[in-house]
N, C-alpha and C positions, 0 to 999 in steps of 0.2 A: 353556605349550607342551610337547610331548612330548620327552623326552630320548631320542632315537632311538638304536637299537643301533649304527647306522652311526656316529653321532657318538662313542659310547662306544669304538668300535674306533679312530677317528681319534685319540682322546685318547692312545693308546699311542704315537703317532708325533709328538706335539706338538714334540719336540725337533728332528725333521727340518724342520718348517715354520719354526721359529724360526731355524734355520741358513740358511734361504732368505730371511731378513728378512721373514717373514710375521708379522703380529700375530695369533697363533693365537686368543686369546680372542675378538677381534673377528670373525675369519673363521668361528669356530665359531657365534657368535651369528647372523651373516648366513645361514649355511647352515641353521641351525636354523629361522630364519624362512621361508626358501625351501621347506624340506621340509614345514613346517606349512601354508603357503599351498597346496602341492600337494594335500595331503589335504583342504583345505577347498574346493577348487575344485569348483563344482556344474556339471556338463555340462548343456547346454540340453536334451538329450533327457530328462533326468530331470525338469527343471522342466515340461516339456510333457506327458510320457506318465505320470509317476509322482510324485505329490506327496508321498509318504511321506518322512519325514526320514531314515530310515535309507538309503534308495536315493540321496538327494541327497548324503549324506556319505560315500558308499562311495568308496574310492580305485580308480579305474579302471585305473591302472597295475598294481596288484596283481592285478586280475582278469585282465589281459592275460598276466601271467607264467604262469599256468596254461595259456593257450593255447600259449605259446612252449615250455612244458615238454612239451606233448603232441607238438608238432612235433619236438622233440628225440628222442622215442622212435622216431620214424621213421628216425633216423640211426644207431641202434644196430646194424643189420646190417653198416654200414660198418666197424664196430669189431670185431665178433666173428667175421666170416667171413673167414678168411684172415689172413696176416701180410705181405701186400705193402704196407707202410706208405706207401711214397712215392705209391703210387696211392690207397689208401684214405683216408689222412688228408688228402691234398690236396683230394679231393673233399669230405670232411667239413668242412674249414676253409673251402673255397669256398662251401659252403651257408651255414655260420654267418656268414661275412663278408657274403654277400648279404643275409641277413635282418637282420643288425645294422646294416649300412650303410643299408639302406633305411628302417629304423626311425630311424636317426640323421638322415637327410636329412628325413623326413616329420614327426618329432616333436620333435627336439631342436635343430634349427637355430634356431628361435625363441628358445630358451634362450641359445644360444651368442651369438646376435646381439641380445639384448635390451639396450636402453639406457634402459628406464623407471626402473630402480632408481637411475640416476645422478642423477635429479632430487632424490632424497632423500639419498643418500649423499655427493654431491659438496659438499653444504652442511655436512657433518659431518668431524671430524678423523679421517678414515679414509684409509689409504694405498691408492692405486690398485691397487697389486700385491696387496694383501690381497683387495680386492674381486674382482679377476680370478681369483685362485686360488679363492675361493668359487665363482664361476660355473663354472669348470672342474670342480671337484669335484662341483658339483650335476649336471652332465651325466655325469661318470664314475660316480657312485653309481648312477644309473639304468642306465647302459650295462653296468655289471658285472653288476647284477641280471638284465638282459635276456640277456646272454651266458651268465651262469651257469644261467639257466632252460633255455636251449637245450643246454647242455653237460652238465647234470647227468646225464641218462640215459645218454649215451655214456661219461661218466667213470666211472660205477658199473659199467657193463658192461666197460669196459677194465680196471678194477681186478680184476674176477672172472676175466676171460679172460686177461689178459696180465701182471697183477701190478702191484706197487707202483711199479716204475720207470716203466712206461708211464703209470700214473695220475699220477705226479709231473710228468713231461713235459707231459702233457696239460693239467694244472691250471695249470702255470706259463705255458704258451703262451696259455691262455684269458685270463689276466690281461694278458699282453703285448699280445694282440690288442685289448683294450680301450683301452690306451695308444695303440697304433698308429692305431686308427680315429679317436680324438678328435683326435689331432695332425694327421693328414692332412686331415681335414675343416677344422680350424682354418687349416692352411696354405693351403688353396685360397681360403678366404674372405679371409685376410690379403692375398694378392696381388691379389685383385679390389678389396678396400677401398684398396689402396695407390694404385691408378691411376684410380679412377672416383668420381663424386659423385652424391649425391641420388637422384632417381628412376631415373636410368640404372643406377646401382649396384644398386638393389633389383631391377630387371629382370634384370640380369646374374646376381645371386645366385639368382634364381628359375630361370633358364635353366640355371645350373650344377647346381642341385639336380636338375632334370629330366634333364640330361645324365648326371649321375653315377648316377642310377637305372638309366638305359639302359646305361651303360658296365659296370655290375656284372654285368648279365645277359650281355652280350656277352663280357665278360672270362671269365666262368664257362664259356662255351663253349670258349674257348681253353685253359682248364685241362684240360677233357676231351680236347682234341686233343693234348695233350702226351704221350698214351700210345697205344700201338699194340698191339692184341691179335694175338699170334702163338701158334698152337697152343694155344689156350684159356689162354695165359699172358699177362700184361700186362708188356710190355716198356717201359722208360723209357730213351729215347735223348736225353741232354742237348743242348740247343742254346742259343745265346746269348740268345734271347728268353725262355727259361724264367726267367732271373734277374729279370725285371721282373713276374713272377707271384707275389705274396705267399702264396697258398695253397701253393705248392711250398716256399716257405721254411719254412712252419710243419710241413710234412711231413717235411723233411729231418732234423731231430734224431732222430726215431724210427729212421730208417735207420742213423744214425751210432751211436747209443747202444745199440740193441737188436740190429741186424744187423751191428754192426761195420763198416759200409760206409766205406771210406776214399778213395772216389773224390773227386778235387779239387772237382768241381762240387757234389757233395752237401755236402761240408764247408763250402764257401763259402756255400751257401744256408742251412745250419744256423747259420753265424755271423750272417747277416743278421737271423735271428729275434731276436737279442739286440741287435745294433747298431742296426737300423733303429727299433724302437720307442722306445728310450731316446734315440737321437739326436734323432729327430723331436720327442719330448716335451720334451727339455731344450731344444731350440731354440724350441719353442712357449713354454715358460715364460719364456725370455729376451726374446721379442718381445712379451710380453703387454702392456706399457705402450704400445708402438706400436700394437698391435692395438686396445686400448681407445680411443686417440685417434682412430684411423680409424673406429671404430664411430660417432663423432659425426656422420659424413657421412651416416648413415642418417636423421638428423633434418632434413637439408637438403632443400629442394624443388627439383626440377629446373626447368630453363627451359621456355619454351613449346616445344611439340613442332611440328615442321614439318608442315604440312598437305600431304598428297600429293594429286596429281591425281585427283579422284573421278569424272571423266567415264565412264571405262570401267566403274567400279563401279556407278555410277547406272544405266547402260544394261543391265548384267547383272541388276541388282535388278529393273528393270521387266520383264525377260523371266521371271525366276524367279517373281516374286510377281504375283498376279492382282488385287489391290486396294490402294488407297493405305494402308489400315489395316495390312494384312499387310506392306507395304513398310516402314512405320514400325517395327513390331515386329521385322522382319528386321534392319534397321539397328541397332535397340536391342540385340538379342541379340548381333549381331556385335561391337558395342562392348563388351558386358559379358564376352564370352568373351575378347576381346583384352586388357582392362584388368584383369580380376580375377586377381591373382597367385595366390591360393589355388586358384582354379579351374584355372589352368594347372599348378600344381604337382601336382594330383591327376589331371589328364586328360592332360597332354602326355606323361608317360612311356609311357602305353598307345599314343600315336601312335608313339613310337619303336619300341615292341615290334611295332607293325604294319608298320613299314618293315623291321624285321630279320627277324622270323620267316618271311615268305614265301620268303626266300632260304636258310633253314637247310637245307631238303631238298637244294637244289642243292650247297651246301658239303659235305654228307654224301655225296651221290652222286659227287662228283668223286673221292672217295678209292677208289671201286670201279669207276667207269666213266669214259668219255671225254665230253668236252663234246658231241661229235656225237650220242651215244646219248641224252643228256639233252635235247637240243633236239628230238628226235623223239618224246618221251614225253608224258605228261600231267602232268607236274610243275607246269605253270601253274595247276592247280587249288589249289595252295598260296596262291594269291592270296586264298583265303577267310580266311587269317590276318588280313587287313586289317580283317575285321569284328569282330575280338575287342575292339576299342576302342569299338564302338558302345554296348554295354549300360552300361559304366562311365561314359562320357561323357554319355549321355542321363540317367542317374541323377543326375549332378552338375548338371544343368541347372536343378534345383529349389533349389539352394543358392547363397548369395551372401554376400559380406562386407557388403553394403549392404541386407540383407534387410529392414531397418525401413522402407525406402522403398516396400515392395510395396503399401502402402495405396493408392498412386496407381492401381493397376489397377482398383480398385473405384469410382474416380471417373471413369473414361473413359466417354464417351457411346457405348457399344456395347451391342447386345443380348445379346452373349455374348463370351467370350474366345477363340473359335475362331481369329481371326487372330493372337492372341498365341502360342498353341501352334503353329500351322502355320508362322508366321513364324520362331519359334525353331528348330523342327526344320529348316526349310530353311537357316537360317544355319549351323546345325551341320554338315549335309550339304555345304554349298557351302564353308564356310570352314575346316572341320576335316577331315572325311572325304575330300572330293574331292582336295585337294592330295596327301595321302598315297597315294590310290588311283592318281592320274595318274602319280606318280613310279614306283610299283611297276609299273604297266602299261607305261610306256615301256621300263624295264629288261627286262621280260618279252617285249616286242616284239623286242628285240635278240637274246634268247635263243631264243625259240620261233618267231618270225616273225609276219607278219600273219595267219596262219591262226587265231590265237586271238582275233581281234577280236570275233567274235559271243559267244565265251565271256566276255570281259571286259565287254561290254555287258550280257549276262545277269547277270553277278555284281553289277554296279552297280544293276541293277533290284532284285535280291534284297536289296542293302544298303538301298535305300530302304524296301522292305517290311519288312525286319528292324528298321529304325529305328522304324517305326510300332509293331511288336510290343513293342519295348523301351520305349515310352512307358508300358506298364503298370507299369514301375519307378517312374515319377513318381507314380503312384496319383492321377492328376488334381490334383496339387498345382500351383499357379501357379508357373511358372518364376521362379527368382531370389527366392523368397519365404521361404526358410528359411535359418538359420545353418548354417555349416560345422560348428559344434560339435554339431549335431544328428545328424551322421552316426554310424550304428550300425555296430559291428564285424560284425554279422550281415548287413549289406548285401552283403559280399563273396559270402556263400553264396547269396543271392538271385539272383545272376547265373549261377550254375552251369547252371540249365536253359536259359538263353539260349545259353551256350557249346556245350551239347550240340546245341542247335537249329542252330547253325552247321555242325556235323558232319553233320546230317541233310541240310541243303541241299547240302553238298558231295557227299555220297553220291548224292543224286539227280541232281546235275549229272553225275557220273561215269557213272551208269547210262545217261543219255540220250545221252552221247557214243558209246555202243555201238550206237546206232540211227542209221539213215540220216535225215538232216535232224532228228535228235532235238533238237539244240541250238536250231535255228530254231523248232521247234514250242514247245519250252520257253520261248523268249525271247518269243514272241508271247503265250503264256499269262501269263507273268509281267508283261508290259506292261499287260494287261488287269487283272490283279490289283492292280497298284500304283495304276492310275487309279481303279478302283472302291473299293479299301480306303481311299485318301486321301479320296475323297469321303464315304464312310461314317464316317470318323474325324471329319471336320468336322461332319457332322450329329449324330453320336451321342456319341462319346467326348469331343471338345473342347468341346462345347457346355455340358455339365452341370458 
């Protein structure tokens, strides 16, 4: 096994771990095995698309660091333009926290909540505290590499532009940010593990991961709203709720040490930068034994789930689906989308964004105009933000954690799999998109009135048509037939043209609102397009 540089660095602090009653040699060996196994992991995409040994043995995390480093370059202007540190650095740390927390939730939660190594280690004379520390360091190592890749560009730019003191503060806070994120995430999981068991617990963890991803985006909007632009100058007016925004904490030390700002609120925020990460992380280390004991609940199986009344659902299915085969696949797809935790984790955050972003325009407009002015405008066209979830969700329909069972589709007595594709798409529209769209539409009715009813019906028809277009992302792959490990990082860029297409649809909609009866004409055209395109898809696209 490789003697990683990270381990050589940790060797210098072996005395600290020993004072914490950690068996350092054993912890080092466990960590060495974990890091080695990470390098040997072979992504499914390489096994399917590239049989070359070099590609299979390539460490994908190291490749991703380059991408994060490029993202960090886009944050350099926040460092070099101006010296309003409380504004610039809070935005910078807000972006870094968003990217790191998103990566933490999507990539490292499985490591933090892993119980598979207990099967081996619990039968050996290894202290549980040592195992827990190895697991924590495993996450921290990758998290610090990730944070460092994002911050390296702004760090160098800050050193050149603002000097050594700025660089030292920035570097120290980047390290503290890593401790803070690990500790806060662990605390959230600890309290959930404390009160719930088995399958219920796994579902709750999944929803917490989803909610956290959405909350980070929403919280970032509040960071931006902490500032008010006055005469082309950014003015910060402290309020009580600013103390619950960590990006402002990390911006405060720059004001205190570089601008000699002695405001009590700024000094308090600067103090929180030191107190909060160390306090949270120290508390996490202390509660690690209890955390590990509660992790065993993840191996428990939940009780039988209560069966809901399916009468209404059955009636709705018969209305939506035209054949018994399509109904069967509609129910199958609905169950898969509901029970697949990995699918929910990757798709449900986009549902949350679709709920939030349509109202972002209204929030911004309230700062410059009245509610009455907004209600008479055309801000309801922001309902098109609901469509941003469609490409990513449709693309995920071809993945499953139970993909090995896809052979059953080849055994069904059907001439073609058109009912499978159409039933799956209808299940997505009805069970995922429609609830979000209905909630947004109801709120828009209260804001803009019933006058927008034809517009909302038109947008729903466009959403159905857009779903058909987005099926090109599936590349005619049978739904739920590929492993989630086969997801490529380039898939995100594939969705960019579809996002642009949403903007084109919205632009055309705006233009037809300028014409008499333009919306009604456009609605009739789209109704015909949806009916014809769905039939053509069944005959041409889904059959082959």
